[in-house]
N, C-alpha and C positions, 0 to 999 in steps of 0.2 A: 420570411420563412412561413411556412404554413400552407398558403394557397399556391404560390409559385414554386417554392422549394420545400422539400419535406423538412420537418423539424429535425434537429440533430438527434433527438431521442428516437425518432422513426428511423433515421439513417443508421443509428447505432444498433437498433433492433435487427435491421436487415443485415448489417455487417456481422453481427453475432450469429444470425441464422446461417450465413454463408460458411461459418466454421463448424456447422453441426456434424458433418461427416468426420472431421478431425476429432471433435469432442467424443463422438461415439467410439472411436478407436482407442482413446486414452484408457488407461487402467482406471478402474472405479475409484481408487485412492487419489488419482490426480484430477478427477473431474471437478471436485469442489474448488481446487486451486484455480483451474481454468475459469470456472464460473465467477470466481472472485475477481479475476482480471476485468471482466465486463462490469461487475458491480462497481469496481473502482473507477472505471472509465465513466460510468453513469453519475458518479459523485460530482464530476466536474462538467456536467452537461450544460449548465448555463454559460460557463466560460467557453466551452467548446462550440456552443451554438453561435457565439459572437464571431467566431472564425468563419462561419457559414461555409464549411468545406463541402465540396462536391463529392469527395471521397473521405470518409471519416478516419481512415487508417492513421494518419499523422496525429490527429487530435486524440485518438484512442491511445496511441503510444505515449504522447506527452502526458495525458491524464494519468495513465498507469505509472509512469515515471514519477510524476508529482506525488501521487499517493504513496509510492515506495519511499520517496524522500521524506515525506511526512512521518511515515512509520519508522524510518531509520532515526530521525530526530527524536521521536518519542522514546525509542529504545535507548539511544545514547543518553538522554536526560535521565532515564530510569537507572541505567548503569552508573552514571555519575552520582546520583542520589544514594544508591546502595553502597558505592565505594566511600562516599563521604560519611555515611552512617557507620561504616565498618572501621573508620580510622580511630585510633586511640586519641582521646581528647588532650592528653598531655604532650605527646610528641608528634602527632600527625602520622605515625606509622600504623600500618594495619595491625589489628590485634591477632594473636595466635588463635588458631581454630579451637584450642582447648581452653581458652580463657585468657585473661590478662597475663602479661609476662611477669615473672617473679612470684606468682601466686602458687604456693606449694602446700 
């Protein structure tokens, strides 16, 4: 890649540019989300470049899916940690919102 084939990052930039009309028609509130998709795809540029794709579409999709999976795992771990911290140390049951049971 480089001399004969464009780098994956160059191909990704061109692919993103091909979506510019779509991006322009999005509501302003959705544009940062759209931009984040391409940011996520760029996070895996080294791995995507190993595929040496002529059309970056598949590697963009896989990169975005991988990034989403990573985020889901992080959120699940966070929820598990919060749930574990919320458990009563005596019986493993969640504590009441107004404090420990039996406290009056």
